[in-house]
N, C-alpha and C positions, 0 to 999 in steps of 0.2 A: 593855097598852101601845098596842095598836092604837086603842083608844078615845081615849086621851090624845093620840095623834098626830093623830087626826081633829079633836079639839077644838083642839089647838094650831094646826092649819092654818086652822081656821075663825075662832078668836077671839084667837089669840096667847097668850103666856105669862101676861101679867098678868091676863087674864080666866079663866084655867083654874081650875076648882074641882074638888076631889076628889069631891064629891057628883055633879057632872055627869059625871066620868069613870066612876064606878060606874054611873050611870044609862045612859050610852052603851054600856057594856060589858054591861048587862043583869044586873048583880049588885047585891046590897045594899051600901049605903055602907060598912058595917063590913068587908066582904070586901076592900075596897081596902087597908085597914090590915094585913091578913094578909100582904100582899106588899110594901107600901111604907110607910115611916113618914110621908111627907108628899108634897106636890106636887113639891117640889124633887127628891126622890129618884127619882121616876118620870121626871121631865123629864131629869135627868142620865143616867139609864139610856138613854133614847131618844137624847139628844144624843150621848153617847159612842158608841153603836152606829152612828149615822148618820155621825159624824165619822170613825170608824175605817174604815167601808166606803168612804166617798168618798175618803179619803186614800189607801188602798191602791189603789183603782181609778185614781186620778190618777197616782200614782207608777209604776204599771205601764204607762203609756202607751208604746207602741212608738216607737222612733226612726224618723223618716221620712228620705227621701233628701237633704233640705236642712235647715238650721237653722230657716229660716222655716216650712217645712211641719211640722216637729216642734212648734214653738211654736204654730202655728195649730191643730194637732190637740189639743194640751193645752188651749188656751183654749176650743176647741169643747166638749171634754169637761167642762170646769169650768162653762161657761155652761149646758150641758145640765142640770147639777145644779140650777142656779137656775131654769131653765125648768120642770123637773119638780117643784121645791120648792113652787110656788104660794104659798099663804098661810104656809107654813113659813118662807119667807125672812125675813119680818118677825119671826116668833117667835124665830128663831135669834138675830137681833140683840138682842132683849129678853133672851134667856137668857144670852148672853155678857155683856151689860151688867149683869145682876142677880146671877148666880151665880158666885162666884169660882172654883169648881171647873171650871165650863164655860169660863171665860176662860182658865184654865191649860191645859186640854185644847186649846183653840183655838190658843193661843200655841205649844204644843208641836207641833201639826200644822203651823202656819205656819213654825216653825223647821225642820222636816224639809224642807219645800218650799224654803225659803230656802237651806238648805245645798246642795241640788241645783243651784239656780240660781247660787249663789255660785261653785260649782266651775266652771261654764261661764264666768262673768264673769272668773274668775282666768285661765283659758286665753286669753280674748280680750284681756286687759290686757297680756300680754307684748309689749313693744316698742312700745306705743301711748302717746301723750301722758300727760296727768294721770291719776294713779291714784286710784281711789275704793275705799272700803271695800266689798268684794264682798257681805258679809252685809247691810249697810245698803242697798245698791243693790237687792238681791233683795227685801228687805222693802218697800222703796219701790215697786217694780214690783207686788208682790202687793197692796199697799194701793191702788194706782191701780185695779187690776182689781176688787178687792172693793168699792171705793167706787162705781165705775160700775155694777157689777151690782146693788148695793143700790138705787141710784137708779132703775135700769131696772125691776127685778123686784119689789122690796119696796115702794119709796115711789112707784112709778109716775110719775116725773117726766115731765110732759107734753112737755117739750123733747126727751126721749129716747124717746118712745113708738114712733117708727118702728123702733127697735132691738129693742123687745119683740116686735114683729111679724116681725122678720127677724134672729133670733139668729146666723145665719151671717155676715151683714154686720157685726154687732157683733163677732163673733170676728175677722173680717178687720181691721176698723178698730183694735181694741185690740192685735192682734198686730203690726200695722205700727208703731204707737207704741212698743210694747214692744221690738221689734226695733231700732228707731232708738236707743232709750235704751241697750239692751244692747250693740249692735254698732257704734254710731256712724255708721251709713249706712242707706240704704234696703235692704229685702230684695231678693234677686235676682229673685224672682217674688212679686208681691203678689196671688196668685190665691186 
């Protein structure tokens, strides 16, 4: 699995070959099939393990003394996953796009996050103007974050290069936008 992970980071999902995984692992090509039936099976095992570890880590983020600081801490932790992901960021997108099982796992993890965010949105909506579907709002906020992070760390958008070099500023910027969308005002402290 370590060999496959290395190759995924280097060349992505579409270029991954079982023979290269075996070579990278230092075993005969036939040994690969003793443990996995094909490339998809090993990739799904890696993907599910990473997704589970990252999901649990993010859901365990401690509450801070203000809503903005809690949001900022969560976004910093999520961004750090992308910073650490290197070449895997693009591979993960390919995996989710290609393998229905991975897409279902991704959607399940996103739904867990959205439920947590939706609860917060429901509390904020009481007594305030127009109501929105909290789950939809949560998914939209997550989509905004994922889209930006893919542009910065996977696709290396030159217009966003400064944020790849300064992930903390990226976390601050995205957290301010998120806070405005969720709470309808500027954060009390945008530090």
